[in-house]
Backbone as JSON Lines, residues from 0, in Angstrom:
{"i":0,"aa":"M","n":[-12.16,156.87,-17.55],"ca":[-12.74,157.04,-18.61],"c":[-14.26,157.28,-18.49]}
{"i":1,"aa":"K","n":[-14.59,158.25,-19.12],"ca":[-16.01,158.45,-19.19],"c":[-16.71,158.71,-20.4]}
{"i":2,"aa":"P","n":[-17.98,159.14,-20.39],"ca":[-18.67,158.87,-21.5],"c":[-18.2,160.21,-22.52]}
{"i":3,"aa":"G","n":[-18.03,159.42,-23.81],"ca":[-17.65,160.96,-24.79],"c":[-16.24,160.87,-25.24]}
{"i":4,"aa":"D","n":[-15.36,160.26,-24.14],"ca":[-13.99,160.06,-24.41],"c":[-13.56,159.22,-25.75]}
{"i":5,"aa":"L","n":[-12.79,159.79,-26.3],"ca":[-12.13,159.29,-27.74],"c":[-10.76,158.82,-27.48]}
{"i":6,"aa":"R","n":[-10.93,157.11,-27.75],"ca":[-9.88,156.56,-27.18],"c":[-9.38,155.59,-28.43]}
{"i":7,"aa":"R","n":[-7.91,155.02,-28.31],"ca":[-7.78,154.23,-29.35],"c":[-6.69,153.17,-28.79]}
{"i":8,"aa":"F","n":[-7.31,151.82,-29.0],"ca":[-6.73,150.61,-28.83],"c":[-5.17,150.66,-29.48]}
{"i":9,"aa":"K","n":[-4.19,150.06,-28.22],"ca":[-3.02,150.24,-28.69],"c":[-2.49,149.0,-29.61]}
{"i":10,"aa":"D","n":[-1.32,149.08,-30.34],"ca":[-1.17,148.53,-31.83],"c":[-0.39,147.24,-30.9]}
{"i":11,"aa":"S","n":[-0.07,146.86,-29.52],"ca":[0.47,145.79,-29.11],"c":[-0.46,145.51,-28.4]}
{"i":12,"aa":"L","n":[-1.55,145.42,-28.81],"ca":[-2.58,144.39,-28.16],"c":[-2.43,143.06,-27.91]}
{"i":13,"aa":"I","n":[-2.52,142.6,-26.76],"ca":[-2.4,141.34,-26.62],"c":[-3.65,140.68,-25.77]}
{"i":14,"aa":"A","n":[-4.61,139.9,-26.47],"ca":[-5.94,139.4,-26.2],"c":[-6.29,138.25,-27.02]}
{"i":15,"aa":"L","n":[-7.17,137.28,-27.04],"ca":[-7.39,136.22,-27.64],"c":[-8.63,136.73,-28.21]}
{"i":16,"aa":"G","n":[-8.56,136.91,-29.52],"ca":[-9.42,137.14,-30.49],"c":[-9.82,138.69,-30.42]}
{"i":17,"aa":"A","n":[-8.66,139.68,-30.01],"ca":[-8.96,141.17,-29.76],"c":[-8.05,141.95,-31.01]}
{"i":18,"aa":"D","n":[-7.03,140.76,-32.0],"ca":[-6.18,141.49,-32.49],"c":[-6.83,142.34,-33.86]}
{"i":19,"aa":"H","n":[-8.38,142.28,-34.1],"ca":[-8.99,143.0,-35.15],"c":[-9.04,144.33,-34.49]}
{"i":20,"aa":"V","n":[-8.94,144.51,-33.2],"ca":[-9.13,146.05,-32.91],"c":[-8.18,146.81,-32.71]}
{"i":21,"aa":"E","n":[-6.77,145.71,-32.65],"ca":[-5.56,146.71,-32.87],"c":[-5.55,147.97,-33.49]}
{"i":22,"aa":"G","n":[-5.06,149.27,-32.94],"ca":[-5.11,150.8,-33.51],"c":[-6.55,151.09,-33.75]}
{"i":23,"aa":"S","n":[-7.43,150.55,-33.19],"ca":[-8.8,151.34,-33.98],"c":[-8.92,152.11,-32.86]}
{"i":24,"aa":"T","n":[-9.87,153.12,-33.11],"ca":[-10.27,154.06,-32.35],"c":[-11.86,154.36,-32.16]}
{"i":25,"aa":"F","n":[-12.23,154.5,-31.18],"ca":[-13.44,154.52,-30.33],"c":[-13.76,155.58,-29.38]}
{"i":26,"aa":"V","n":[-15.41,155.41,-29.3],"ca":[-15.73,156.47,-28.22],"c":[-16.47,155.32,-27.34]}
{"i":27,"aa":"V","n":[-16.3,156.17,-25.84],"ca":[-17.02,155.59,-24.91],"c":[-18.45,156.12,-24.74]}
{"i":28,"aa":"L","n":[-19.46,155.22,-25.02],"ca":[-20.77,155.59,-24.34],"c":[-21.1,155.89,-23.41]}
{"i":29,"aa":"C","n":[-20.71,154.37,-22.37],"ca":[-21.35,154.49,-21.21],"c":[-20.59,153.38,-20.49]}
{"i":30,"aa":"V","n":[-20.71,153.91,-18.87],"ca":[-20.02,153.35,-18.06],"c":[-20.89,152.78,-17.22]}
{"i":31,"aa":"N","n":[-21.12,151.21,-16.94],"ca":[-21.83,150.87,-15.97],"c":[-21.47,149.82,-14.68]}
{"i":32,"aa":"E","n":[-21.76,150.33,-13.33],"ca":[-21.24,150.03,-12.19],"c":[-22.54,148.72,-12.07]}
{"i":33,"aa":"S","n":[-22.04,147.62,-11.69],"ca":[-22.45,146.36,-11.37],"c":[-22.38,146.16,-9.65]}
{"i":34,"aa":"T","n":[-23.28,145.22,-9.31],"ca":[-22.84,144.64,-7.69],"c":[-23.56,143.53,-7.81]}
{"i":35,"aa":"E","n":[-23.24,142.82,-6.92],"ca":[-23.9,141.21,-6.35],"c":[-23.31,140.91,-5.17]}
{"i":36,"aa":"G","n":[-24.09,141.34,-4.38],"ca":[-23.53,140.86,-3.04],"c":[-22.36,141.94,-2.33]}
{"i":37,"aa":"E","n":[-20.7,141.11,-2.35],"ca":[-19.92,142.39,-2.08],"c":[-19.48,142.44,-3.21]}
{"i":38,"aa":"S","n":[-19.63,141.69,-4.23],"ca":[-18.85,141.88,-5.35],"c":[-19.09,143.22,-6.24]}
{"i":39,"aa":"R","n":[-18.25,143.9,-6.75],"ca":[-18.48,144.94,-7.6],"c":[-17.82,145.04,-8.89]}
{"i":40,"aa":"W","n":[-18.24,145.27,-9.93],"ca":[-17.44,145.69,-11.3],"c":[-18.04,146.34,-12.14]}
{"i":41,"aa":"W","n":[-17.44,146.99,-13.24],"ca":[-17.33,147.92,-14.08],"c":[-17.47,147.13,-15.19]}
{"i":42,"aa":"A","n":[-18.2,147.8,-16.61],"ca":[-18.27,147.3,-17.81],"c":[-18.48,149.03,-18.52]}
{"i":43,"aa":"V","n":[-17.83,148.6,-19.51],"ca":[-18.42,150.18,-20.87],"c":[-18.43,149.29,-21.92]}
{"i":44,"aa":"D","n":[-19.55,150.23,-22.58],"ca":[-19.91,150.07,-23.83],"c":[-19.17,151.07,-24.72]}
{"i":45,"aa":"I","n":[-18.77,150.77,-25.66],"ca":[-18.31,151.52,-26.78],"c":[-18.89,151.52,-28.06]}
{"i":46,"aa":"L","n":[-18.61,152.77,-28.95],"ca":[-18.82,152.78,-30.38],"c":[-17.52,152.17,-31.39]}
{"i":47,"aa":"L","n":[-17.29,150.87,-32.02],"ca":[-16.55,151.05,-32.7],"c":[-16.45,150.45,-34.08]}
{"i":48,"aa":"D","n":[-16.05,151.16,-35.06],"ca":[-16.35,150.78,-36.49],"c":[-17.98,150.83,-36.7]}
{"i":49,"aa":"G","n":[-18.53,151.99,-35.88],"ca":[-20.05,151.94,-36.12],"c":[-20.58,150.86,-35.41]}
{"i":50,"aa":"K","n":[-20.4,150.28,-34.89],"ca":[-21.04,149.35,-33.92],"c":[-20.92,149.46,-32.44]}
{"i":51,"aa":"R","n":[-21.99,149.36,-31.56],"ca":[-21.76,149.34,-30.44],"c":[-21.48,148.06,-29.78]}
{"i":52,"aa":"E","n":[-20.27,148.05,-28.96],"ca":[-19.63,146.81,-28.13],"c":[-20.41,147.19,-26.67]}
{"i":53,"aa":"E","n":[-21.02,146.23,-26.12],"ca":[-21.78,146.29,-24.92],"c":[-20.83,145.64,-24.1]}
{"i":54,"aa":"G","n":[-20.74,145.85,-22.55],"ca":[-20.2,144.81,-21.37],"c":[-18.99,144.64,-21.51]}
{"i":55,"aa":"L","n":[-18.41,145.43,-21.87],"ca":[-16.67,145.27,-22.18],"c":[-15.68,145.62,-20.82]}
{"i":56,"aa":"G","n":[-14.92,144.72,-20.17],"ca":[-14.52,145.19,-19.03],"c":[-14.03,146.12,-19.01]}
{"i":57,"aa":"Y","n":[-14.05,147.11,-17.91],"ca":[-13.75,148.68,-17.95],"c":[-12.31,148.78,-17.8]}
{"i":58,"aa":"F","n":[-11.54,147.83,-16.9],"ca":[-10.34,147.85,-16.7],"c":[-9.46,147.21,-17.92]}
{"i":59,"aa":"W","n":[-10.05,146.4,-18.84],"ca":[-9.18,145.93,-19.83],"c":[-9.13,146.81,-20.79]}
{"i":60,"aa":"V","n":[-10.37,147.37,-21.36],"ca":[-10.26,148.59,-22.18],"c":[-9.57,149.93,-21.74]}
{"i":61,"aa":"E","n":[-9.63,149.95,-20.39],"ca":[-8.91,151.2,-19.88],"c":[-7.29,151.03,-20.34]}
{"i":62,"aa":"D","n":[-6.88,149.78,-19.99],"ca":[-5.29,149.27,-19.74],"c":[-4.66,149.03,-21.41]}
{"i":63,"aa":"S","n":[-6.1,148.43,-22.16],"ca":[-5.77,148.26,-23.47],"c":[-5.61,149.53,-24.58]}
{"i":64,"aa":"S","n":[-6.01,150.28,-24.08],"ca":[-6.21,151.7,-25.03],"c":[-5.4,153.04,-24.21]}
{"i":65,"aa":"E","n":[-5.71,154.24,-25.02],"ca":[-5.14,155.38,-24.73],"c":[-6.01,156.7,-25.46]}
{"i":66,"aa":"A","n":[-5.83,157.53,-24.38],"ca":[-6.92,158.49,-24.81],"c":[-6.34,159.16,-26.04]}
{"i":67,"aa":"V","n":[-7.37,159.74,-26.88],"ca":[-6.86,160.38,-28.04],"c":[-6.61,162.13,-27.84]}
{"i":68,"aa":"N","n":[-5.66,162.8,-28.02],"ca":[-5.62,164.05,-27.88],"c":[-6.68,165.02,-28.84]}
{"i":69,"aa":"E","n":[-7.74,165.47,-28.82],"ca":[-8.38,165.91,-30.07],"c":[-7.82,167.15,-30.17]}
{"i":70,"aa":"A","n":[-7.11,167.64,-29.72],"ca":[-6.47,169.3,-29.95],"c":[-5.54,169.09,-30.69]}
{"i":71,"aa":"G","n":[-4.93,168.09,-31.09],"ca":[-3.18,167.72,-32.11],"c":[-2.9,166.69,-32.1]}
């Protein structure tokens, strides 16, 4: 995923408190890499329903959504 990507959350999304986003389309705004000591993780900010959602787990978002083919 990279900034500007158009994605859609899967209809079969299984996560506590995430059922409200099933099937929703969103835009990736930015991908942030953080390190602390030897640990490294990635977070993503998205635009969903006109609101910026910040600091979501990169791999959760990637696994829970799919790219939208803008051409058709």
